[in-house]
C-alpha positions, 0 to 999 in steps of 0.5 A: 483772512487778514490781507496786509500789503507792505513794500520792500526796499526796492519797492516791490510788493509783499503781501501777508495773508494771516488767518490766526485771529492773534497774528500779529500786525505786520509792520516791519520794515525792510532794512536792506540796501537794495538796488531798483529791479531792472527787468529786461524781459522780451517776448519772441514768436517763433515764425515756424511754431507760432509759440511765444518764447520769453527771453530774461538775460537779467535772470542769470544773477539770480540766487543759486542755492544759498546755504540754509543760514542765508536762505532768502525765503525765511523770516528776517533775524537780527543781522540776517534780513531776508525777503521777508522783514517779519520775524515769522509768517503764516503765507506770504507772497512778493514780486519776484526780485528776478523776474522773467515777466515785469510791469517794469519793462520798456519798449514797443512791438517790433520784429527781429532785425526788423525784417517782419519774420519774428514779432518781438515785445516787451516781456510786460506781465508779473511774477510773484513768489509765494511762500507756504510756511516759514519753516525751512525744513517743511513741505507742502505736505506737511502743512495742515488742511487749515494751512492749505486753505490759506494758501488756496485763499492767496492763490485765489487772491493773486489770481484776482488781481494778476487778472487785472494787471495790464498785459496779463493774459494767462495767471499759472500758479505753481510749485517746483520741488526738488534739485531734479526738477532745477529748484535752487532755493529749498524752503518751501515756495512756489511762484504765480507767473502772470504771462503777457500771452497764452501759453502754447499748453493751454491753447492747445487744451483750448482748440481740443475743448472747442472741437469736443464741445461742438461735436458732443455738446459737453466739456471734454474734461467732464467726460474724462472725469466721469469716466475715470470716476465710473471706472475707478481704475486710475482713481487716487483719492476722492472726496465730495467735490474732487477727484484725484486721478492718473491721467489715461494717456500719462506722459510722467513716470508720476502724474496726477490731476486733481479735478474739481467735480464742477466747471469753473474757470479759476481758483477765485471761482471755487466755493468755501466748501471746495476750497476746504475740501481740496486741502484734504484730497491734495494732502493725501496725494502729496503723502502718497507720493512722498512715500512712493519711493520712501524720499521726498519726491521731486515734482511740479504741481501747477494749475491750469486756469482758463485765459483771463480775456477769452475762452473762459467758457471752455476752461475746466480748472484742475491742478496737475502734479508730475515728476521726473523720478522714475525709481528711487534713484533713476531720473526720466531724462527727456531724450530725442523723442520727448525734447525733440518731437514732444512724443512721449515714451512712458516707462509705465503704464498709467494703471501701474502708476495708480496701483503704485499710488494707492499701495504707497500708504 
């Protein structure tokens, strides 16, 4: 994998990842006249839940549903410069122009109204955009296994780097796909968040893993994985190194976890064989998802990685995909119970979801 680091007109970093031996040198310059990035992010801790909340008012002006010929994630064309100066690319990562968290944020730790009740701090971290393909009309499901491997290597590279960035406590690579999810740029892409705290979801999972380990002497994900492979009822796809299954307490109308058979803390810890093997299983899952309702499935897919600085022995890397689409033309809205009390009511059983996905192809 050849890795080329360049900079955009406003100083943001852009990194090209090329696996093909005949890929051109990445020398194109960003010709745009861009103002400096001015992120004003802060974080505040909810005094009732103890959870951190990000505030990023500057993101109100971010790019919103541009026409295809003005897509900022397509390669640049004569007279139409984009976020990617090159005329083509394989996989590219660049700093988000409208980041939720940024190293450039100024300020000190304090409290709201200086009353000591609600801690605040600068939203220092880093947010990056990952473009999986230069094809505007493509999708992750249409990538080749070799292209998926390139994306995995890019995720690993960025996870390793972001884990060294000052203030970053957790690294979260994810993809949002489809307008129903809230996507405002239709070009196939994902993001990577370097959070300045450990997220509430991960904190809860670590607490459960710690308690289970203390009681049983084994990782909880290891026992879940073994049980799912033995039962097979909720398994969607399986290979030498990975198993994809509907979680036994699935919250969403479509939900799949893709889990490595070996406990590792993060993507950089995966071997070459595990990275190659992931491509086949994940592409199988994505193609079943798109066949489920005979339309592109809107989904969120994100990697659960261990925190950067603690509890790494309790983490078990896995990817989780879920969708709000409960029928071809029906959405699952997060109503009172889900949004108000975080108590989920699913319209289908995990076994039904798994059966539908297995039958989709």
